ZANUFI-345431 format. One record per residue (C-alpha): x, y, z; residue number from 0; chain. Coordinates in Angstrom, 2 decimals, padded with zeros to 5 digits, always signed. Example, Ala and Ser with C-alpha at 12.3 -4.5 7.8 and 13.67 -1.06 7.14 Angstrom:
<atoms>
+---------+---------+---------+-----+-------+
:      c1 :      c2 :      c3 :  nr : kette :
+---------+---------+---------+-----+-------+
: +012.30 : -004.50 : +007.80 :   0 :     A :
: +013.67 : -001.06 : +007.14 :   1 :     A :
+---------+---------+---------+-----+-------+
</atoms>
This chain:
<atoms>
+---------+---------+---------+-----+-------+
:      c1 :      c2 :      c3 :  nr : kette :
+---------+---------+---------+-----+-------+
: -060.36 : +078.13 : -108.45 :   0 :     A :
: -063.29 : +075.96 : -107.33 :   1 :     A :
: -063.91 : +075.74 : -103.60 :   2 :     A :
: -064.04 : +071.97 : -103.96 :   3 :     A :
: -060.26 : +071.70 : -104.16 :   4 :     A :
: -059.96 : +073.41 : -100.77 :   5 :     A :
: -062.45 : +071.00 : -099.24 :   6 :     A :
: -060.43 : +068.09 : -100.57 :   7 :     A :
: -057.22 : +069.68 : -099.28 :   8 :     A :
: -058.70 : +069.79 : -095.78 :   9 :     A :
: -060.17 : +066.30 : -095.71 :  10 :     A :
: -057.09 : +064.69 : -097.24 :  11 :     A :
: -054.74 : +066.17 : -094.62 :  12 :     A :
: -053.27 : +063.59 : -092.28 :  13 :     A :
: -053.88 : +063.99 : -088.55 :  14 :     A :
: -056.91 : +066.23 : -089.10 :  15 :     A :
: -059.99 : +064.24 : -088.15 :  16 :     A :
: -063.59 : +065.13 : -088.93 :  17 :     A :
: -064.20 : +066.69 : -085.53 :  18 :     A :
: -061.14 : +068.94 : -085.75 :  19 :     A :
: -061.92 : +069.91 : -089.35 :  20 :     A :
: -065.45 : +071.01 : -088.41 :  21 :     A :
: -064.16 : +072.95 : -085.42 :  22 :     A :
: -061.61 : +074.85 : -087.51 :  23 :     A :
: -064.15 : +075.53 : -090.25 :  24 :     A :
: -066.43 : +077.08 : -087.67 :  25 :     A :
: -063.63 : +079.14 : -086.13 :  26 :     A :
: -062.47 : +080.57 : -089.47 :  27 :     A :
: -066.00 : +080.88 : -090.86 :  28 :     A :
: -065.51 : +078.84 : -094.01 :  29 :     A :
: -063.11 : +076.76 : -096.03 :  30 :     A :
: -061.41 : +079.57 : -097.94 :  31 :     A :
: -060.56 : +081.48 : -094.78 :  32 :     A :
: -059.25 : +078.30 : -093.19 :  33 :     A :
: -057.01 : +077.59 : -096.19 :  34 :     A :
: -055.66 : +081.12 : -096.45 :  35 :     A :
: -054.89 : +081.44 : -092.74 :  36 :     A :
: -051.27 : +081.65 : -091.60 :  37 :     A :
: -049.46 : +079.92 : -088.75 :  38 :     A :
: -050.03 : +082.90 : -086.48 :  39 :     A :
: -053.77 : +082.64 : -087.09 :  40 :     A :
: -053.84 : +078.94 : -086.23 :  41 :     A :
: -052.01 : +079.60 : -082.94 :  42 :     A :
: -055.08 : +081.47 : -081.66 :  43 :     A :
: -057.45 : +078.51 : -082.15 :  44 :     A :
: -058.40 : +077.10 : -078.70 :  45 :     A :
: -057.18 : +073.55 : -078.18 :  46 :     A :
: -055.30 : +073.22 : -081.46 :  47 :     A :
: -052.32 : +070.88 : -081.41 :  48 :     A :
: -048.87 : +071.81 : -082.69 :  49 :     A :
: -048.92 : +068.84 : -085.09 :  50 :     A :
: -052.21 : +070.06 : -086.53 :  51 :     A :
: -050.79 : +073.54 : -087.06 :  52 :     A :
: -047.87 : +072.05 : -088.95 :  53 :     A :
: -050.22 : +070.06 : -091.18 :  54 :     A :
: -052.55 : +073.03 : -091.83 :  55 :     A :
: -049.60 : +075.16 : -092.88 :  56 :     A :
: -048.97 : +072.79 : -095.79 :  57 :     A :
: -050.88 : +074.53 : -098.59 :  58 :     A :
: -049.92 : +072.05 : -101.30 :  59 :     A :
: -053.02 : +071.32 : -103.41 :  60 :     A :
: -051.50 : +068.65 : -105.63 :  61 :     A :
: -053.09 : +065.76 : -103.73 :  62 :     A :
: -056.49 : +067.43 : -103.86 :  63 :     A :
: -056.14 : +068.16 : -107.58 :  64 :     A :
: -055.11 : +064.56 : -108.26 :  65 :     A :
: -058.23 : +063.36 : -106.42 :  66 :     A :
: -060.36 : +065.75 : -108.45 :  67 :     A :
: -058.92 : +064.34 : -111.67 :  68 :     A :
: -059.46 : +060.78 : -110.46 :  69 :     A :
: -063.09 : +061.53 : -109.66 :  70 :     A :
: -063.66 : +063.16 : -113.05 :  71 :     A :
: -062.19 : +060.22 : -114.94 :  72 :     A :
: -064.15 : +057.66 : -112.88 :  73 :     A :
: -067.55 : +059.36 : -112.95 :  74 :     A :
: -067.44 : +060.12 : -109.23 :  75 :     A :
: -069.24 : +063.23 : -107.99 :  76 :     A :
: -068.26 : +065.31 : -104.98 :  77 :     A :
: -070.61 : +066.93 : -102.48 :  78 :     A :
: -069.18 : +069.47 : -100.04 :  79 :     A :
: -070.59 : +070.76 : -096.77 :  80 :     A :
: -071.22 : +074.20 : -098.25 :  81 :     A :
: -073.11 : +072.91 : -101.32 :  82 :     A :
: -076.85 : +073.59 : -101.53 :  83 :     A :
: -077.49 : +069.91 : -102.26 :  84 :     A :
: -075.85 : +068.78 : -099.02 :  85 :     A :
: -078.61 : +067.11 : -096.98 :  86 :     A :
: -079.83 : +068.99 : -093.95 :  87 :     A :
: -080.35 : +065.66 : -092.25 :  88 :     A :
: -076.59 : +065.12 : -092.27 :  89 :     A :
: -075.81 : +068.71 : -091.30 :  90 :     A :
: -077.56 : +068.10 : -088.02 :  91 :     A :
: -075.66 : +064.98 : -086.95 :  92 :     A :
: -072.57 : +064.85 : -084.78 :  93 :     A :
: -069.38 : +064.91 : -086.89 :  94 :     A :
: -071.14 : +065.34 : -090.23 :  95 :     A :
: -068.79 : +064.46 : -093.12 :  96 :     A :
: -067.32 : +067.64 : -094.68 :  97 :     A :
: -067.02 : +065.91 : -098.08 :  98 :     A :
: -069.01 : +063.10 : -099.65 :  99 :     A :
: -068.12 : +061.18 : -102.80 : 100 :     A :
: -070.89 : +059.50 : -104.74 : 101 :     A :
: -071.85 : +057.60 : -107.87 : 102 :     A :
: -075.38 : +057.35 : -109.19 : 103 :     A :
: -078.38 : +059.60 : -108.71 : 104 :     A :
: -078.47 : +062.01 : -105.77 : 105 :     A :
: -082.10 : +062.49 : -104.70 : 106 :     A :
: -083.33 : +065.33 : -102.52 : 107 :     A :
: -082.51 : +063.43 : -099.36 : 108 :     A :
: -084.49 : +065.71 : -097.07 : 109 :     A :
: -087.72 : +065.02 : -098.97 : 110 :     A :
: -087.38 : +061.24 : -099.18 : 111 :     A :
: -088.67 : +058.52 : -096.88 : 112 :     A :
: -085.40 : +056.72 : -096.31 : 113 :     A :
: -085.23 : +053.69 : -094.04 : 114 :     A :
: -081.94 : +052.14 : -092.99 : 115 :     A :
: -081.85 : +048.35 : -092.92 : 116 :     A :
: -078.90 : +046.80 : -091.10 : 117 :     A :
: -077.85 : +043.53 : -089.54 : 118 :     A :
: -075.16 : +040.97 : -089.08 : 119 :     A :
: -072.88 : +039.73 : -091.85 : 120 :     A :
: -073.27 : +036.16 : -090.56 : 121 :     A :
: -077.01 : +036.09 : -090.99 : 122 :     A :
: -079.31 : +033.09 : -090.67 : 123 :     A :
: -081.49 : +031.94 : -093.56 : 124 :     A :
: -084.46 : +033.49 : -091.77 : 125 :     A :
: -082.62 : +036.79 : -091.42 : 126 :     A :
: -081.66 : +036.84 : -095.11 : 127 :     A :
: -085.22 : +036.03 : -096.18 : 128 :     A :
: -086.68 : +038.67 : -093.86 : 129 :     A :
: -084.22 : +041.37 : -094.93 : 130 :     A :
: -084.96 : +040.68 : -098.59 : 131 :     A :
: -088.70 : +040.87 : -097.94 : 132 :     A :
: -088.42 : +044.09 : -095.94 : 133 :     A :
: -086.31 : +045.69 : -098.67 : 134 :     A :
: -088.83 : +044.66 : -101.33 : 135 :     A :
: -091.83 : +045.92 : -099.36 : 136 :     A :
: -090.27 : +049.24 : -098.44 : 137 :     A :
: -089.37 : +049.83 : -102.08 : 138 :     A :
: -092.82 : +048.85 : -103.36 : 139 :     A :
: -094.60 : +050.97 : -100.79 : 140 :     A :
: -092.63 : +054.08 : -101.79 : 141 :     A :
: -089.64 : +054.18 : -099.46 : 142 :     A :
: -085.90 : +054.18 : -100.11 : 143 :     A :
: -083.61 : +051.60 : -098.53 : 144 :     A :
: -080.29 : +052.76 : -097.10 : 145 :     A :
: -077.77 : +050.13 : -096.12 : 146 :     A :
: -074.06 : +049.39 : -095.96 : 147 :     A :
: -073.98 : +046.81 : -098.79 : 148 :     A :
: -072.07 : +044.48 : -096.51 : 149 :     A :
: -072.40 : +040.71 : -096.64 : 150 :     A :
: -075.52 : +039.25 : -095.04 : 151 :     A :
: -078.48 : +041.41 : -094.03 : 152 :     A :
: -077.31 : +044.57 : -095.83 : 153 :     A :
: -076.93 : +042.90 : -099.22 : 154 :     A :
: -080.18 : +040.95 : -098.87 : 155 :     A :
: -082.15 : +044.13 : -098.14 : 156 :     A :
: -080.58 : +045.90 : -101.10 : 157 :     A :
: -081.29 : +042.92 : -103.37 : 158 :     A :
: -084.92 : +042.86 : -102.32 : 159 :     A :
: -085.39 : +046.57 : -102.97 : 160 :     A :
: -083.71 : +046.38 : -106.38 : 161 :     A :
: -085.77 : +043.34 : -107.36 : 162 :     A :
: -088.82 : +045.51 : -106.70 : 163 :     A :
: -087.41 : +048.30 : -108.91 : 164 :     A :
: -086.72 : +050.37 : -105.82 : 165 :     A :
: -084.05 : +052.96 : -105.07 : 166 :     A :
: -081.16 : +051.92 : -102.83 : 167 :     A :
: -078.56 : +054.07 : -101.09 : 168 :     A :
: -075.37 : +052.18 : -100.33 : 169 :     A :
: -073.19 : +053.88 : -097.71 : 170 :     A :
: -069.66 : +052.52 : -097.90 : 171 :     A :
: -066.71 : +052.28 : -095.55 : 172 :     A :
: -064.41 : +052.34 : -098.60 : 173 :     A :
: -064.09 : +054.56 : -101.64 : 174 :     A :
: -067.14 : +054.41 : -103.90 : 175 :     A :
: -064.99 : +052.75 : -106.57 : 176 :     A :
: -064.01 : +049.91 : -104.24 : 177 :     A :
: -066.27 : +046.88 : -103.86 : 178 :     A :
: -066.27 : +045.31 : -100.41 : 179 :     A :
: -066.57 : +042.40 : -100.12 : 180 :     A :
: -064.90 : +041.85 : -103.49 : 181 :     A :
: -067.40 : +039.23 : -104.63 : 182 :     A :
: -070.26 : +041.75 : -104.28 : 183 :     A :
: -069.39 : +043.53 : -107.52 : 184 :     A :
: -072.68 : +042.78 : -109.24 : 185 :     A :
: -074.76 : +044.31 : -106.44 : 186 :     A :
: -072.39 : +047.26 : -106.12 : 187 :     A :
: -072.74 : +048.05 : -109.83 : 188 :     A :
: -076.52 : +047.68 : -109.77 : 189 :     A :
: -076.80 : +050.20 : -106.94 : 190 :     A :
: -074.53 : +052.62 : -108.82 : 191 :     A :
: -076.73 : +052.30 : -111.90 : 192 :     A :
: -080.15 : +052.37 : -110.26 : 193 :     A :
: -079.53 : +054.12 : -106.97 : 194 :     A :
: -076.77 : +055.88 : -105.08 : 195 :     A :
: -073.43 : +054.76 : -103.66 : 196 :     A :
: -071.93 : +057.28 : -101.27 : 197 :     A :
: -068.88 : +057.54 : -098.99 : 198 :     A :
: -066.87 : +060.07 : -097.04 : 199 :     A :
: -063.67 : +058.33 : -098.16 : 200 :     A :
: -061.82 : +059.33 : -101.34 : 201 :     A :
: -061.52 : +057.02 : -104.36 : 202 :     A :
: -059.34 : +053.92 : -104.00 : 203 :     A :
: -059.69 : +053.86 : -100.19 : 204 :     A :
: -059.59 : +050.25 : -099.05 : 205 :     A :
: -061.44 : +048.69 : -096.15 : 206 :     A :
: -060.12 : +049.53 : -092.69 : 207 :     A :
: -061.34 : +048.48 : -089.27 : 208 :     A :
: -062.44 : +051.95 : -088.14 : 209 :     A :
: -064.12 : +053.02 : -091.35 : 210 :     A :
: -067.19 : +050.81 : -091.01 : 211 :     A :
: -068.32 : +051.97 : -087.56 : 212 :     A :
: -067.75 : +055.53 : -088.77 : 213 :     A :
: -069.95 : +055.08 : -091.83 : 214 :     A :
: -072.82 : +053.86 : -089.64 : 215 :     A :
: -073.55 : +057.42 : -088.50 : 216 :     A :
: -074.17 : +058.32 : -092.17 : 217 :     A :
: -076.60 : +055.44 : -092.71 : 218 :     A :
: -078.66 : +056.54 : -089.72 : 219 :     A :
: -078.16 : +060.22 : -090.51 : 220 :     A :
: -079.67 : +059.88 : -093.98 : 221 :     A :
: -082.59 : +057.83 : -092.66 : 222 :     A :
: -085.75 : +058.68 : -090.78 : 223 :     A :
: -085.57 : +055.33 : -089.05 : 224 :     A :
: -083.28 : +052.32 : -088.84 : 225 :     A :
: -084.50 : +048.73 : -088.90 : 226 :     A :
: -082.29 : +046.07 : -087.31 : 227 :     A :
: -083.15 : +042.67 : -088.79 : 228 :     A :
: -080.70 : +040.35 : -087.05 : 229 :     A :
: -077.87 : +041.33 : -084.72 : 230 :     A :
: -075.86 : +039.56 : -082.01 : 231 :     A :
: -074.92 : +041.36 : -078.80 : 232 :     A :
: -071.76 : +042.85 : -080.31 : 233 :     A :
: -072.66 : +044.06 : -083.76 : 234 :     A :
: -072.09 : +046.98 : -086.09 : 235 :     A :
: -075.87 : +047.04 : -086.55 : 236 :     A :
: -076.25 : +047.92 : -082.88 : 237 :     A :
: -073.76 : +050.75 : -083.35 : 238 :     A :
: -075.97 : +052.06 : -086.14 : 239 :     A :
: -079.01 : +051.80 : -083.87 : 240 :     A :
: -077.15 : +053.70 : -081.17 : 241 :     A :
: -076.18 : +056.44 : -083.64 : 242 :     A :
: -079.81 : +056.59 : -084.78 : 243 :     A :
: -081.00 : +057.19 : -081.23 : 244 :     A :
: -078.36 : +059.88 : -080.70 : 245 :     A :
: -079.56 : +061.57 : -083.89 : 246 :     A :
: -083.22 : +061.45 : -082.90 : 247 :     A :
: -084.13 : +058.78 : -085.44 : 248 :     A :
: -086.60 : +055.95 : -084.93 : 249 :     A :
: -085.31 : +052.44 : -084.26 : 250 :     A :
: -087.18 : +049.31 : -085.33 : 251 :     A :
: -086.23 : +045.68 : -084.83 : 252 :     A :
: -087.39 : +042.34 : -086.18 : 253 :     A :
: -087.98 : +039.71 : -083.47 : 254 :     A :
: -085.98 : +036.51 : -083.69 : 255 :     A :
: -085.51 : +033.17 : -081.98 : 256 :     A :
: -084.54 : +033.85 : -078.37 : 257 :     A :
: -082.28 : +030.79 : -078.37 : 258 :     A :
: -080.09 : +032.02 : -081.23 : 259 :     A :
: -077.00 : +034.11 : -080.56 : 260 :     A :
: -077.59 : +036.08 : -083.76 : 261 :     A :
: -080.78 : +037.62 : -082.36 : 262 :     A :
: -079.66 : +038.50 : -078.84 : 263 :     A :
: -078.81 : +042.07 : -079.83 : 264 :     A :
: -081.90 : +042.77 : -081.93 : 265 :     A :
: -084.23 : +041.16 : -079.35 : 266 :     A :
: -082.59 : +043.30 : -076.67 : 267 :     A :
: -083.43 : +046.40 : -078.70 : 268 :     A :
: -087.12 : +045.43 : -078.60 : 269 :     A :
: -086.87 : +044.80 : -074.86 : 270 :     A :
: -085.37 : +048.27 : -074.43 : 271 :     A :
: -088.06 : +050.06 : -076.42 : 272 :     A :
: -087.39 : +049.65 : -080.13 : 273 :     A :
: -090.55 : +049.21 : -082.19 : 274 :     A :
: -091.21 : +045.58 : -083.11 : 275 :     A :
: -091.83 : +045.17 : -086.85 : 276 :     A :
: -092.54 : +042.19 : -089.07 : 277 :     A :
: -093.04 : +043.86 : -092.45 : 278 :     A :
: -092.10 : +046.88 : -094.52 : 279 :     A :
: -095.65 : +048.11 : -094.04 : 280 :     A :
: -095.11 : +048.16 : -090.26 : 281 :     A :
: -092.17 : +050.51 : -090.75 : 282 :     A :
: -093.52 : +052.83 : -093.43 : 283 :     A :
: -096.97 : +053.20 : -091.89 : 284 :     A :
: -095.28 : +055.20 : -089.12 : 285 :     A :
: -094.56 : +057.94 : -091.65 : 286 :     A :
: -097.78 : +057.96 : -093.70 : 287 :     A :
: -098.83 : +061.27 : -092.18 : 288 :     A :
: -095.56 : +062.92 : -093.25 : 289 :     A :
: -095.54 : +061.55 : -096.78 : 290 :     A :
: -099.17 : +061.37 : -097.94 : 291 :     A :
: -098.21 : +061.54 : -101.61 : 292 :     A :
: -095.52 : +058.88 : -101.39 : 293 :     A :
: -097.39 : +056.62 : -098.99 : 294 :     A :
: -101.10 : +056.90 : -099.68 : 295 :     A :
: -102.10 : +053.88 : -097.60 : 296 :     A :
: -105.82 : +054.30 : -098.18 : 297 :     A :
: -105.33 : +054.36 : -101.94 : 298 :     A :
: -103.29 : +051.15 : -101.94 : 299 :     A :
: -099.98 : +052.92 : -101.49 : 300 :     A :
: -099.51 : +054.60 : -104.85 : 301 :     A :
: -095.97 : +054.71 : -106.08 : 302 :     A :
: -094.92 : +055.88 : -109.54 : 303 :     A :
: -091.56 : +055.63 : -111.25 : 304 :     A :
: -090.13 : +056.61 : -114.61 : 305 :     A :
: -088.61 : +054.01 : -116.89 : 306 :     A :
: -087.02 : +054.96 : -120.20 : 307 :     A :
: -088.59 : +058.39 : -119.99 : 308 :     A :
: -092.14 : +057.05 : -119.53 : 309 :     A :
: -094.20 : +057.18 : -116.35 : 310 :     A :
: -095.45 : +053.81 : -115.12 : 311 :     A :
: -097.38 : +052.66 : -112.08 : 312 :     A :
: -095.79 : +049.81 : -110.24 : 313 :     A :
: -097.10 : +046.76 : -108.42 : 314 :     A :
: -100.04 : +047.64 : -106.20 : 315 :     A :
: -101.61 : +050.34 : -108.35 : 316 :     A :
: -102.34 : +048.04 : -111.27 : 317 :     A :
: -101.83 : +050.73 : -113.93 : 318 :     A :
: -099.25 : +050.07 : -116.63 : 319 :     A :
: -098.36 : +051.55 : -119.98 : 320 :     A :
: -097.26 : +048.30 : -121.63 : 321 :     A :
: -099.44 : +045.60 : -123.08 : 322 :     A :
: -097.55 : +042.77 : -121.38 : 323 :     A :
: -099.67 : +043.05 : -118.24 : 324 :     A :
: -103.06 : +043.27 : -119.94 : 325 :     A :
: -105.55 : +040.54 : -119.20 : 326 :     A :
: -105.79 : +038.01 : -122.01 : 327 :     A :
: -108.81 : +035.83 : -121.30 : 328 :     A :
: -108.46 : +033.81 : -124.49 : 329 :     A :
: -105.05 : +032.50 : -123.43 : 330 :     A :
: -106.07 : +030.88 : -120.15 : 331 :     A :
: -105.35 : +027.39 : -121.46 : 332 :     A :
: -101.65 : +028.19 : -121.83 : 333 :     A :
: -101.29 : +028.97 : -118.14 : 334 :     A :
: -099.35 : +026.72 : -115.80 : 335 :     A :
: -100.95 : +025.08 : -112.78 : 336 :     A :
: -100.61 : +025.56 : -109.03 : 337 :     A :
: -100.84 : +022.46 : -106.90 : 338 :     A :
: -101.90 : +023.92 : -103.55 : 339 :     A :
: -100.74 : +020.88 : -101.61 : 340 :     A :
: -097.26 : +021.14 : -103.09 : 341 :     A :
: -097.10 : +024.89 : -102.48 : 342 :     A :
: -098.31 : +024.82 : -098.88 : 343 :     A :
: -094.76 : +024.54 : -097.54 : 344 :     A :
: -093.41 : +027.22 : -099.88 : 345 :     A :
: -095.97 : +029.96 : -099.27 : 346 :     A :
: -096.86 : +031.75 : -096.06 : 347 :     A :
: -100.29 : +031.33 : -094.51 : 348 :     A :
: -101.30 : +034.82 : -095.69 : 349 :     A :
: -100.12 : +034.09 : -099.25 : 350 :     A :
: -102.07 : +030.81 : -099.27 : 351 :     A :
: -105.23 : +032.63 : -098.18 : 352 :     A :
: -104.96 : +035.03 : -101.09 : 353 :     A :
: -104.16 : +032.30 : -103.63 : 354 :     A :
: -107.16 : +030.30 : -102.43 : 355 :     A :
: -109.72 : +033.11 : -102.57 : 356 :     A :
: -108.53 : +034.28 : -105.99 : 357 :     A :
: -108.85 : +030.85 : -107.61 : 358 :     A :
: -109.18 : +031.64 : -111.32 : 359 :     A :
: -111.02 : +034.93 : -110.78 : 360 :     A :
: -110.08 : +038.47 : -111.66 : 361 :     A :
: -110.43 : +040.44 : -108.42 : 362 :     A :
: -110.12 : +044.08 : -107.41 : 363 :     A :
: -107.55 : +044.74 : -104.69 : 364 :     A :
: -110.30 : +045.78 : -102.24 : 365 :     A :
: -112.14 : +042.49 : -102.86 : 366 :     A :
: -108.94 : +040.54 : -102.19 : 367 :     A :
: -108.40 : +042.35 : -098.89 : 368 :     A :
: -112.02 : +041.84 : -097.86 : 369 :     A :
: -112.31 : +038.17 : -098.88 : 370 :     A :
: -108.96 : +037.20 : -097.38 : 371 :     A :
: -109.95 : +038.49 : -093.96 : 372 :     A :
: -106.44 : +039.90 : -093.54 : 373 :     A :
: -105.50 : +043.31 : -092.24 : 374 :     A :
: -104.81 : +045.75 : -095.07 : 375 :     A :
: -101.08 : +045.83 : -094.42 : 376 :     A :
: -100.74 : +042.05 : -094.29 : 377 :     A :
: -102.83 : +041.61 : -097.44 : 378 :     A :
: -100.76 : +044.16 : -099.36 : 379 :     A :
: -097.55 : +042.57 : -098.14 : 380 :     A :
: -098.70 : +039.10 : -099.26 : 381 :     A :
: -099.86 : +040.45 : -102.63 : 382 :     A :
: -096.50 : +042.10 : -103.15 : 383 :     A :
: -094.58 : +038.90 : -102.46 : 384 :     A :
: -096.90 : +036.79 : -104.62 : 385 :     A :
: -096.32 : +039.19 : -107.50 : 386 :     A :
: -092.56 : +039.09 : -106.95 : 387 :     A :
: -092.67 : +035.28 : -106.90 : 388 :     A :
: -094.67 : +035.23 : -110.13 : 389 :     A :
: -097.93 : +033.72 : -108.84 : 390 :     A :
: -100.10 : +036.73 : -109.62 : 391 :     A :
: -100.02 : +039.80 : -111.82 : 392 :     A :
: -101.71 : +043.18 : -111.81 : 393 :     A :
: -103.96 : +044.32 : -114.63 : 394 :     A :
: -105.89 : +047.53 : -115.31 : 395 :     A :
: -108.13 : +049.10 : -112.73 : 396 :     A :
: -106.30 : +047.82 : -109.62 : 397 :     A :
: -107.28 : +044.29 : -110.52 : 398 :     A :
: -105.22 : +041.18 : -109.91 : 399 :     A :
: -105.28 : +037.73 : -111.47 : 400 :     A :
: -103.47 : +034.46 : -110.98 : 401 :     A :
: -100.81 : +033.66 : -113.53 : 402 :     A :
: -101.60 : +029.96 : -113.05 : 403 :     A :
: -104.69 : +027.77 : -112.69 : 404 :     A :
: -105.36 : +026.09 : -109.36 : 405 :     A :
: -105.56 : +022.33 : -108.94 : 406 :     A :
: -106.38 : +020.70 : -105.62 : 407 :     A :
+---------+---------+---------+-----+-------+
</atoms>
């Protein structure tokens, strides 16, 4: 019989929490020994409660087998503590989950640059816009976004990363087959298809008050650093930041209006030592030395992905396999027009600088950075957003061109 059924038996037992389960696994040196132990064996475990002994003596596997069948029929995978694929990052956190359920693609977590992005559900327009931009930039620069897929900041960050063809890890406080909030089905399904949805809770588990704070330790545990975008003084995002610090992870925070309640918690993090960040580049540049192949800053942050079995270069590299991005000089007349005066309120100052210096020219990325007078990170960030918004496009040889003519 597969060991998995024993792991499910243990984690589905009532009154046996994660801490107790890990303690008993350690005492009996493995799941099979724990399952096969008798009442007399359990009596020797220091600190064990009589109610826990009674529960552990129930060797009925029917509930575990039913869960296995449910997972098989729903396309849900199971990852156990003893599996080789279990991330070492999670092994080293306090109360690591003995069992994880997931849908989607499971990357080699320990080799990925994963950044948690968290914040309040009741986010401001600025917070939503910033979270979406951070998610997009982290994805385009080669990182992976981990978030709780909750309303507000979490969903905005995930949306931004997915819009940039990035990989998203959604860590849930429900079963992976349960969408919470219910209206977020579209995003939930997109993450399942193009990323990873993961949970320590078995299928069909509904939202409960304690499950969301508990899942925060997994978000931070999977990540190298956690970025708090917007958080009031009492916020689940601050719990995630606290777990990150306990786990030895980095904590970043986006500054916000000091007069708004929604930013009191995140601003306090900066006051207490969290790194202040304003872009995805600010976050990922901290790890360039650890991930030179994923984050080659000096070579315009190369990032490759595979689509339909073919290798493509995305966004900032300017190398594509399809003809749709090739420069077509003879079709300039069909292009739309940019009225700079009308766009001045819609684009940031950095984006306006780049639009202005490009005019109707075809420019290399290094020329754009030089002529704009912007720092490399700010120029790359603005280029990324302009491409997302449809103002510019990349062509061969790390060149960029406007998709519209400029009128003044």
